[in-house]
N, C-alpha and C positions, 0 to 999 in steps of 0.2 A: 602395780599396773596403773598407768595414768590414762585418763580420757584424752583422746586426740581433740575432739570437739568437747569443750567443757561440759560437765554434767549439769552444773548450775552457773551458767555464764553471768559475769557481772554485766552491767549496762554497757560498759566500755567494750568488753569482749563481744557482746552481742552485736554492737554496732560495727566493730572491727571485722567480724566474721560473717556479717549479714550477706546472704546470697551465695556463699561458697558451698561447694559440694560437701556433703556429710557422708561419712562411711557408716554403713549399717542402718538398721531400721530405727534405732533410737540411741541415746547416749550410752546406755548400758550394753549395747551390742558388742560382741567380741571384736568385730571389725573396727570399732571405735576405741580400742585399747592398745596401748604400747608400753613395753617395759622401759622405764627411764630411771636414772639414778635419782636419789632424794632431791638434790638441788634442781635438776632439770624438771622433775615432777612438780616441784613447787612453782617454778617459773611457768610451766605449762598450765597449771591450775589457776594461777592468779594474774599472769601477765602475758597471755597468749597474744601474739601479733599475727597479722595476716600473713606475713612472710614466713614465720616459724610454722604456722599451721599448714601452709601450702607445701613446705619442705617435708613435713611429716606425711601428708597424704600422698605425695608423689614418690615416697620412698619405695623402691622396687621390692624391698623385702616384706612389705605389708601385703597381705592378701586382700583382694577386692572381689566383691560379688560380680559376676559377669552377667 
């Protein structure tokens, strides 16, 4: 399981994702997790982009708190 919003974002990731909606109460929240293949998980962990992050949180298959 991968974190959608990185658990320990790099400075670059923090700046890239600053101000964007986060799913769940914290990075370990179930709502902030997604099943990804090994290669995609690595990319998500270390090279998250604004565009990729927004695609993941807008995925209709993810549950969101209402």
